[in-house]
C-alpha positions in Angstrom: -16.0 9.4 12.3 -14.9 5.9 13.3 -17.3 3.0 13.7 -18.1 2.5 17.4 -19.1 -1.2 16.9 -16.1 -3.4 16.3 -15.4 -7.2 15.9 -16.9 -8.0 19.3 -20.2 -6.6 18.3 -20.6 -9.2 15.7 -20.5 -11.9 18.4 -24.2 -11.2 19.0 -26.3 -13.8 17.4 -29.5 -12.0 17.1 -30.8 -10.6 13.8 -31.2 -7.0 15.1 -27.6 -6.7 16.1 -26.4 -8.0 12.7 -28.7 -5.6 10.8 -27.6 -2.8 13.1 -24.0 -3.5 12.3 -24.4 -3.6 8.5 -26.5 -0.4 8.7 -23.9 1.4 10.7 -21.1 0.3 8.4 -23.0 1.7 5.4 -24.1 4.8 7.2 -20.5 5.6 8.1 -19.6 5.4 4.4 -22.7 7.3 3.3 -22.2 10.1 5.8 -18.4 10.6 5.5 -17.3 9.3 2.2 -19.2 12.1 0.4 -16.3 14.3 1.5 -13.4 11.9 1.0 -14.5 9.8 -2.1 -12.5 6.8 -1.0 -15.1 4.1 -2.0 -16.6 3.5 -5.4 -20.5 3.8 -5.3 -22.4 0.6 -4.7 -26.2 0.7 -4.7 -26.8 -2.6 -3.0 -23.9 -2.4 -0.5 -26.1 -2.8 2.6 -28.0 -5.7 1.2 -24.8 -7.5 0.2 -23.1 -6.8 3.6 -26.1 -8.0 5.5 -26.0 -11.3 3.6 -22.2 -11.6 4.2 -22.6 -10.9 7.9 -25.4 -13.4 8.3 -23.1 -16.0 6.6 -20.3 -15.1 8.9 -22.5 -15.6 11.9 -23.0 -19.2 11.0 -19.3 -20.0 11.2 -17.2 -20.8 14.3 -16.0 -17.4 15.3 -13.1 -18.6 17.4 -11.5 -20.2 14.3 -11.7 -17.0 12.3 -8.6 -14.8 13.0 -10.0 -11.8 11.2 -13.6 -12.1 12.3 -15.5 -8.9 11.5 -12.4 -7.1 10.1 -13.7 -4.5 7.5 -11.8 -4.2 4.2 -11.7 -1.7 1.4 -10.3 -3.3 -1.8 -8.4 -1.3 -4.3 -10.2 -1.4 -7.6 -7.5 -3.5 -9.4 -8.4 -6.7 -7.5 -11.1 -8.9 -8.8 -13.9 -9.5 -6.2 -16.8 -11.8 -6.9 -20.0 -9.8 -7.3 -18.3 -6.4 -7.7 -17.2 -4.8 -11.0 -13.6 -4.0 -11.8 -12.5 -1.0 -13.9 -9.0 -0.3 -12.4 -9.8 3.4 -12.0 -10.3 3.7 -15.8 -13.1 4.8 -18.1 -13.1 1.4 -19.8 -16.3 -0.6 -19.5 -16.3 -3.1 -16.6 -17.0 -6.0 -19.0 -13.6 -5.4 -20.6 -12.1 -6.9 -17.4 -12.5 -10.6 -16.6 -10.8 -12.5 -13.9 -11.1 -14.9 -11.0 -11.4 -13.4 -7.6 -8.0 -12.5 -6.2 -6.6 -15.1 -3.9 -5.9 -12.5 -1.2 -9.6 -11.5 -1.2 -10.6 -15.2 -0.8 -8.1 -15.5 2.1 -9.5 -12.5 3.9 -13.1 -13.7 3.5 -12.1 -17.2 4.7 -10.5 -15.6 7.8 -13.8 -13.8 8.6 -13.2 -10.4 7.0 -16.0 -8.3 5.5 -15.4 -6.7 2.1 -17.0 -3.2 2.4 -16.4 -2.5 -1.3 -14.0 -1.3 -3.9 -11.8 1.7 -3.2 -10.7 4.3 -5.7 -7.3 3.9 -7.5 -5.4 6.1 -10.0 -6.0 4.9 -13.5 -4.5 1.5 -13.9 -2.6 2.0 -10.7 -0.3 4.5 -12.4 -0.3 8.3 -12.3 -3.7 9.7 -13.3 -5.5 10.5 -10.1 -9.3 10.1 -9.5 -11.6 11.9 -7.1 -10.2 10.8 -3.6 -9.0 13.6 -1.4 -6.7 13.5 1.7 -8.8 13.2 4.9 -6.3 15.4 6.7 -6.6 18.2 4.2 -9.2 18.0 1.5 -7.1 20.3 -0.8 -4.3 17.8 -0.9 -3.7 14.5 -2.6 -4.0 11.3 -0.6 -1.1 9.9 -2.7 -1.4 7.3 -5.4 -2.2 4.9 -6.6 -3.7 3.2 -3.5 -5.5 6.5 -2.8 -8.9 5.3 -1.8 -7.6 2.5 0.4 -5.3 4.9 2.4 -8.0 7.5 2.7 -10.6 5.0 3.8 -8.5 3.7 6.6 -7.4 7.3 7.6 -11.1 8.4 7.7 -12.1 5.4 9.9 -14.2 3.9 7.1 -12.6 0.5 7.3 -9.9 -1.5 9.3 -7.8 -2.6 6.3 -7.2 -0.9 3.0 -6.0 -3.4 0.4 -3.5 -1.8 -2.0 -0.7 -2.6 -4.4 2.8 -1.2 -4.8 4.6 -1.1 -8.1 6.8 1.9 -7.3 5.5 3.7 -4.2 1.8 3.2 -4.4 1.2 2.0 -0.8 3.9 3.6 1.4 3.5 7.1 -0.1 -0.3 7.2 0.5 0.3 5.9 4.0 2.8 8.7 4.7 0.4 11.3 3.3 -2.7 10.0 5.2 -1.2 9.3 8.6 -1.7 5.5 8.5 0.6 2.5 8.5 1.5 1.1 5.1 3.2 -2.2 4.4 4.6 -3.7 1.2 5.6 -7.3 1.7 8.7 -9.0 0.1 7.9 -9.5 -3.6 5.8 -12.6 -3.9 5.2 -13.4 -0.2 1.6 -12.6 -0.5 -0.2 -14.0 -3.5 -0.8 -11.2 -6.0 -2.9 -13.0 -8.6 -6.4 -11.9 -9.5 -5.4 -8.3 -10.2 -5.3 -5.9 -13.2 -1.5 -5.9 -13.3 0.6 -2.8 -13.9 4.0 -4.5 -14.0 4.1 -8.2 -12.9 7.8 -8.1 -12.1 7.2 -5.3 -9.6 3.6 -5.5 -8.4 3.4 -6.3 -4.8 0.5 -6.5 -2.3 0.2 -3.5 0.0 -1.7 -3.3 3.3 -2.9 -0.1 5.0 -4.1 -0.1 8.6 -4.4 2.2 11.6 -1.5 0.6 13.5 1.1 -2.1 13.3 -0.7 -4.3 15.8 -3.6 -4.9 13.5 -1.3 -5.2 10.6 0.6 -8.1 12.2 -2.7 -9.8 12.9 -3.6 -9.6 9.2 0.0 -10.5 8.0 -0.1 -13.7 9.9 -3.1 -14.8 7.8 -1.7 -13.6 4.4 2.1 -14.0 4.4 3.3 -17.4 3.1 5.0 -19.5 5.8 4.6 -16.9 8.6 7.0 -17.5 11.5 6.6 -15.8 14.8 9.8 -13.8 15.5 10.5 -12.4 19.0 12.3 -9.0 19.2 15.3 -10.0 21.3 17.4 -6.9 20.7 17.1 -3.5 19.2 18.0 -3.6 15.6 20.8 -1.7 13.9 19.3 1.0 11.7 21.0 2.6 8.8 20.7 5.8 6.8 21.5 5.4 3.1 23.4 8.6 2.8 24.3 10.3 -0.5 22.3 11.1 -3.6 19.2 9.0 -2.5 18.5 11.2 0.6 19.5 14.3 -1.4 16.1 13.9 -3.2 14.3 14.8 0.0 13.0 18.3 0.4 14.5 20.3 3.2 11.5 20.5 5.6 11.0 16.7 5.3 14.7 16.1 5.9 14.6 18.2 9.1 11.7 16.2 10.5 13.5 13.0 9.5 16.6 14.1 11.3 14.6 14.9 14.5 13.1 11.4 14.3 16.5 9.9 14.0 17.6 11.7 17.1 14.6 10.5 18.9 15.4 6.9 18.1 19.0 7.5 19.2 17.7 8.9 22.5 15.8 5.6 22.9 19.0 3.5 22.5 18.7 2.7 18.9 22.1 2.4 17.2 22.0 4.2 13.8 24.7 3.9 11.2 25.3 6.0 8.1 26.4 4.2 4.9 26.8 5.8 1.5 24.4 4.1 -1.0 22.9 4.5 -4.4 25.3 6.9 -6.0 23.6 5.7 -9.3 20.2 6.6 -8.0 19.2 8.4 -11.2 19.9 5.2 -13.1 17.9 3.1 -10.6 15.0 5.5 -10.9 15.1 5.2 -14.7 15.4 1.4 -14.6 12.1 0.9 -12.6 10.2 3.1 -15.0 11.7 1.3 -18.1 10.8 -2.1 -16.7 7.3 -1.1 -15.7 6.6 0.6 -19.1 7.6 -2.4 -21.1 5.4 -4.7 -19.0 2.5 -2.3 -19.1 2.4 -2.7 -22.9 2.1 -6.4 -22.5 -0.7 -6.1 -20.0 -2.7 -3.7 -22.2 -2.0 -5.3 -25.6 -5.7 -6.1 -26.1 -7.3 -3.2 -24.3 -5.2 -0.3 -25.6 -5.9 -0.7 -29.4 -9.6 -1.1 -28.7 -10.1 1.6 -26.1 -7.2 4.0 -26.8 -9.5 7.0 -26.7 -10.6 6.2 -23.2 -7.1 6.2 -21.8 -5.9 9.4 -20.0 -2.7 11.2 -21.1 -0.1 10.0 -18.6 -1.2 6.4 -19.0 -1.1 6.7 -22.8 2.4 8.2 -22.6 3.6 5.3 -20.4 2.3 2.7 -22.8 3.6 4.4 -25.9 7.0 4.8 -24.2 7.0 1.1 -23.4 6.3 0.3 -27.1 9.8 1.7 -27.9 11.6 -0.5 -25.4 13.3 -3.6 -26.9 13.3 -7.1 -25.5 17.0 -6.8 -25.0 16.6 -3.7 -22.8 13.8 -5.4 -20.9 16.0 -8.4 -20.1 18.8 -6.0 -19.0 16.3 -4.4 -16.6 15.4 -7.7 -15.0 19.1 -8.4 -14.6 19.7 -5.1 -12.9 16.7 -5.7 -10.6 18.3 -8.9 -9.3 21.7 -7.2 -9.0 20.3 -4.3 -7.0 18.8 -6.7 -4.4 22.2 -8.5 -4.2 24.0 -5.2 -3.7 21.7 -4.0 -0.9 21.7 -7.3 0.9 25.5 -7.7 0.6 25.9 -4.2 2.1 23.5 -5.1 5.0 25.5 -8.2 5.8 28.9 -6.6 5.6 27.8 -3.5 7.7 25.7 -5.5 10.2 22.5 -3.6 9.2 19.0 -4.9 10.2 16.9 -2.1 8.6 17.4 0.9 6.4 15.5 4.0 7.4 14.4 7.0 5.3 11.4 9.3 5.1 8.5 7.4 3.5 8.0 10.3 1.1 10.3 13.1 -0.2 7.7 15.8 0.1 4.5 16.6 2.0 1.3 15.7 0.0 1.0 18.1 -3.0 -2.1 20.1 -3.6 -4.7 18.4 -5.7 -4.7 21.3 -8.1 -1.2 20.2 -9.2 -2.7 17.0 -10.7 0.1 14.9 -9.3 0.0 12.2 -6.6 3.5 12.9 -5.3 7.1 11.7 -5.8 7.9 8.0 -5.1 11.6 8.6 -5.0 12.1 7.3 -1.4 10.4 4.0 -2.3 12.0 3.2 -5.7 15.2 1.3 -4.9 13.5 -0.9 -2.3 10.6 -1.7 -4.5 12.8 -2.4 -7.5 14.7 -4.8 -5.3 11.5 -6.5 -4.0 12.3 -5.8 -0.4 9.7 -5.6 2.4 9.1 -2.0 3.7 6.8 -0.2 6.0 5.7 3.4 6.7 4.9 4.3 10.2 3.4 7.8 11.0 5.7 10.3 12.7 3.7 12.2 15.3 5.8 15.4 15.2 5.8 15.8 11.4 5.4 19.5 11.1 2.7 21.1 8.9 1.4 17.9 7.3 1.7 14.1 7.7 4.9 12.2 7.2 5.9 8.6 7.7 9.2 6.9 8.6 10.1 4.1 6.1 11.9 1.0 7.4 13.2 -1.6 5.0 14.4 -5.1 5.7 16.2 -7.9 3.8 14.2 -10.1 1.5 11.9 -12.5 3.4 12.4 -10.7 6.7 8.9 -9.4 6.8 8.1 -10.8 10.3 11.2 -9.2 11.9 10.4 -5.9 10.2 6.8 -5.9 11.4 7.6 -6.8 15.0 10.3 -4.2 15.3 8.2 -1.6 13.6 5.6 -2.1 16.4 8.2 -1.0 18.9 9.4 1.9 16.8 5.8 3.0 16.2 5.4 3.5 20.0 8.4 5.8 20.1 7.7 8.1 17.1 3.9 8.1 17.3 
């Protein structure tokens, strides 16, 4: 079910219309989320929303670019008035932080925070109860599982996520929604329970690119409107990176590439990432080391409450030296330079790959999927987007597009054109 009332319905200034809207928003969650489990429970949700909507009514609507936009916030972001547990069993009072800047920005622009969405434990690998709205026996992906599922199920307009490795684009691919990871640092990522500060990047999940652009204009630092004056040069990073993709996914991807060619897109093939195994290892080494730093006070005190994969990641990080960590930071910068140098010498605008290397796994496997397709781009801090492929076979799949650092606007505007072709 999707909410029939939208932003324009909030333009009514009478109390009954406001109460009706807040009631419908909550009823939609109550009626449908019992199957999806995207939102965390909140006893006073309707009362809180009614108050927020009333406050919103008093503002000048024409000056609020996101007036009435409904948002589900991944439970790693601090939100005033809502507890934070980061998908863990730790008590909420263990976490203390100022409201995330991005949440304040959204509220100031007129958005309504519907509530907290489910995340994998500490935005890592231990899944929680959310299921894929497309197929309830399959994972919605991780770690931004609740945010992706909430958007896919029509429970909210925007799902606020994070991406440390593949935590936004993979769920987007699995749940048939658009997922965007900005250039590292272009959207303020403070006010979160960090996983790995050198990697953690804000992720946005929406129904389509059009609404994503509307949101990005508010959130991205120094947004500049960029017209699409020509079709971009797309490039496949051939070699060991794409060899990680399962055969059925690769066939769908190849069909999508042919569709883009038929629509006059010039697509190159350039060998890349022959050391992909090393790159994959580097991102996990960096994140494990930083996770230890983030959990230095919580882990000794609450070790028994941590789940096995998270424990293993932290204890792996404890064995990593400062020298190795500094080497990982150096390799991170070098990888971005290598990718951008190749883009310049080859005349590439965007890289394209599948957004995920597999279809969403069964929940019974206990895994949230493989982030292999996202790793090099996330490690390098580059902006990337997953756009749903309509003809994706038995299950959902997204097309991933990646731009050079800081080219978020160009990426989003071109993605809107590509979205029309493949979806």
